[in-house]
Residue frames as a rotation matrix with the C-alpha (Angstrom) as fourth column:
MET 1
-0.892 0.282 -0.352 12.38
0.448 0.465 -0.763 6.83
-0.052 -0.839 -0.542 -13.68
GLY 2
-0.736 0.593 0.327 9.70
-0.256 -0.691 0.676 9.49
0.627 0.414 0.660 -13.50
TYR 3
-0.297 0.660 -0.690 7.86
0.841 0.523 0.139 8.26
0.453 -0.539 -0.710 -10.41
ASP 4
-0.202 0.289 0.936 5.62
-0.187 -0.949 0.253 10.97
0.961 -0.124 0.245 -9.11
ILE 5
-0.934 -0.237 0.267 4.83
-0.266 -0.038 -0.963 11.63
0.238 -0.971 -0.027 -5.48
ASN 6
-0.084 0.995 0.052 1.15
-0.877 -0.098 0.471 10.70
0.474 -0.006 0.881 -5.84
LEU 7
0.197 0.123 -0.973 1.81
0.087 0.986 0.143 7.11
0.977 -0.112 0.184 -4.78
ILE 8
-0.780 -0.523 -0.344 3.39
0.404 -0.001 -0.915 8.30
0.478 -0.852 0.212 -1.53
PHE 9
-0.756 0.564 0.332 0.37
-0.650 -0.708 -0.278 10.49
0.078 -0.426 0.902 -0.82
LYS 10
0.174 0.822 -0.542 -1.97
-0.611 0.522 0.595 7.57
0.772 0.228 0.593 -1.58
ILE 11
-0.154 -0.319 -0.935 -0.09
0.452 0.819 -0.354 5.36
0.879 -0.477 0.018 0.87
ILE 12
-0.981 -0.188 0.037 -0.21
0.068 -0.521 -0.851 8.07
0.179 -0.832 0.524 3.53
GLY 13
-0.408 0.905 0.122 -3.94
-0.861 -0.426 0.279 8.54
0.304 0.009 0.953 2.92
ILE 14
0.257 0.456 -0.852 -4.63
-0.175 0.889 0.423 4.82
0.950 0.041 0.308 3.20
GLY 15
-0.555 -0.559 -0.616 -2.58
0.511 0.356 -0.783 4.72
0.656 -0.749 0.088 6.40
ILE 16
-0.923 0.260 0.283 -4.59
-0.379 -0.736 -0.560 7.54
0.062 -0.625 0.778 7.95
LEU 17
-0.047 0.978 -0.201 -7.93
-0.864 0.061 0.499 6.05
0.501 0.197 0.843 6.90
VAL 18
0.135 0.040 -0.990 -7.01
0.139 0.989 0.059 2.59
0.981 -0.146 0.128 8.16
GLY 19
-0.830 -0.505 -0.238 -5.73
0.322 -0.085 -0.943 4.04
0.456 -0.859 0.233 11.42
VAL 20
-0.682 0.657 0.321 -8.97
-0.730 -0.642 -0.236 5.94
0.051 -0.395 0.917 12.03
ALA 21
0.219 0.792 -0.570 -11.10
-0.663 0.549 0.508 2.94
0.716 0.266 0.646 11.05
HIS 22
-0.224 -0.390 -0.893 -9.08
0.351 0.823 -0.447 0.68
0.909 -0.413 -0.047 13.33
TYR 23
-0.979 -0.178 0.098 -9.42
-0.007 -0.454 -0.891 3.09
0.203 -0.873 0.444 16.25
VAL 24
-0.380 0.913 0.147 -13.17
-0.914 -0.395 0.092 3.55
0.142 -0.100 0.985 15.80
LEU 25
0.293 0.512 -0.807 -13.87
-0.437 0.823 0.364 -0.14
0.851 0.247 0.465 15.32
LYS 26
-0.460 -0.533 -0.710 -11.71
0.380 0.605 -0.700 -1.22
0.803 -0.592 -0.075 18.24
ASN 27
-0.978 0.081 0.190 -13.29
-0.203 -0.541 -0.816 1.30
0.036 -0.837 0.546 20.61
SER 28
-0.126 0.991 -0.038 -16.78
-0.975 -0.117 0.189 0.20
0.183 0.061 0.981 19.58
GLY 29
0.020 0.078 0.997 -15.97
-0.644 0.763 -0.047 -3.38
-0.764 -0.641 0.066 20.52
LYS 30
0.951 0.301 0.069 -15.51
-0.128 0.588 -0.799 -4.80
-0.281 0.751 0.598 17.03
GLU 31
0.164 -0.986 0.017 -11.89
-0.544 -0.076 0.836 -5.87
-0.823 -0.147 -0.549 17.20
ASP 32
-0.041 -0.144 0.989 -12.35
0.548 0.824 0.143 -8.49
-0.836 0.547 0.045 14.47
TYR 33
0.767 0.384 0.514 -13.49
0.639 -0.384 -0.666 -5.88
-0.059 0.840 -0.540 11.97
ALA 34
0.793 -0.549 -0.264 -10.63
-0.456 -0.822 0.341 -3.59
-0.404 -0.151 -0.902 13.02
VAL 35
-0.134 -0.865 0.484 -8.12
-0.136 0.500 0.855 -6.31
-0.982 0.049 -0.184 12.19
ILE 36
0.163 0.268 0.950 -9.83
0.845 0.458 -0.274 -6.99
-0.509 0.847 -0.152 8.85
ALA 37
0.981 0.194 0.011 -9.74
0.177 -0.869 -0.461 -3.27
-0.080 0.454 -0.887 7.97
THR 38
0.430 -0.895 -0.117 -6.05
-0.587 -0.376 0.716 -3.12
-0.685 -0.239 -0.688 8.86
LEU 39
-0.251 -0.528 0.812 -5.21
0.254 0.773 0.581 -6.19
-0.934 0.352 -0.060 6.80
GLY 40
0.553 0.522 0.650 -7.20
0.772 -0.028 -0.635 -4.83
-0.314 0.852 -0.418 3.86
GLY 41
0.941 -0.244 -0.235 -5.27
-0.278 -0.952 -0.125 -1.57
-0.193 0.183 -0.964 3.92
LEU 42
0.065 -0.966 0.250 -1.99
-0.479 0.189 0.857 -3.41
-0.875 -0.175 -0.451 4.21
GLY 43
-0.010 0.003 1.000 -2.91
0.621 0.784 0.004 -5.66
-0.784 0.621 -0.010 1.29
LEU 44
0.884 0.396 0.249 -3.80
0.444 -0.543 -0.713 -2.68
-0.147 0.741 -0.656 -0.90
VAL 45
0.690 -0.688 -0.225 -0.52
-0.635 -0.725 0.267 -0.94
-0.347 -0.041 -0.937 -0.17
LEU 46
-0.113 -0.756 0.644 1.46
-0.170 0.653 0.738 -4.14
-0.979 -0.026 -0.202 -0.74
ILE 47
0.424 0.323 0.846 -0.19
0.752 0.396 -0.528 -4.58
-0.505 0.860 -0.075 -4.15
TRP 48
0.998 -0.056 -0.036 0.87
-0.066 -0.868 -0.493 -1.04
-0.004 0.494 -0.869 -5.12
VAL 49
0.358 -0.930 0.083 4.44
-0.730 -0.224 0.646 -1.62
-0.582 -0.291 -0.759 -3.90
VAL 50
-0.036 -0.348 0.937 4.76
0.263 0.901 0.344 -4.97
-0.964 0.259 0.059 -5.70
GLN 51
0.738 0.338 0.583 3.56
0.645 -0.102 -0.757 -3.40
-0.197 0.935 -0.294 -8.96
LEU 52
0.885 -0.451 -0.117 6.07
-0.460 -0.886 -0.058 -0.57
-0.077 0.105 -0.991 -8.48
LEU 53
0.057 -0.891 0.450 8.89
-0.502 0.363 0.785 -3.06
-0.863 -0.271 -0.426 -7.87
GLY 54
0.265 0.107 0.958 7.85
0.619 0.743 -0.254 -5.02
-0.739 0.660 0.131 -10.96
ASN 55
0.969 0.096 0.225 8.09
0.234 -0.636 -0.735 -1.87
0.073 0.765 -0.640 -13.07
PHE 56
0.593 -0.805 0.016 11.46
-0.709 -0.512 0.486 -1.09
-0.383 -0.300 -0.874 -11.52
PHE 57
-0.064 -0.639 0.766 12.89
-0.067 0.769 0.636 -4.52
-0.996 -0.011 -0.092 -12.35
ASP 58
0.593 0.308 0.744 11.54
0.708 0.242 -0.664 -4.27
-0.384 0.920 -0.075 -15.90
GLN 59
0.963 -0.268 -0.016 13.37
-0.253 -0.884 -0.392 -0.97
0.091 0.382 -0.920 -16.30
VAL 60
0.246 -0.918 0.309 16.59
-0.657 0.077 0.750 -2.46
-0.713 -0.388 -0.584 -14.89
LYS 61
0.109 -0.174 0.979 16.35
0.449 0.887 0.108 -5.39
-0.887 0.428 0.175 -17.33
SER 62
0.829 0.242 0.504 15.81
0.556 -0.266 -0.787 -3.02
-0.057 0.933 -0.355 -20.25
VAL 63
0.806 -0.584 -0.095 18.72
-0.573 -0.810 0.120 -0.78
-0.147 -0.042 -0.988 -19.24
PHE 64
-0.113 -0.915 0.387 21.17
-0.712 0.346 0.610 -3.64
-0.693 -0.207 -0.691 -18.91
LYS 65
0.095 0.271 -0.958 19.55
-0.948 0.317 -0.004 -5.64
0.302 0.909 0.287 -21.72
LEU 66
-0.780 -0.269 0.564 19.09
-0.502 0.807 -0.309 -8.72
-0.372 -0.525 -0.765 -19.58
PHE 67
-0.376 0.603 0.703 17.08
0.349 0.795 -0.496 -11.63
-0.858 0.059 -0.510 -20.98
């Protein structure tokens, strides 16, 4: 496996940054930009998770010699 903890810290960092950006933008009356910032952060994290799952399934296929 060998997954390091850096990805978890990146996800936490993105969550904190998006949370602060959402709070600041919403309180300044720019709710539309707050939603866009939140969706952008969510999209970035989902890309990382999908890539991680792809690597995981590749490893499972190689271990069990599937396909």
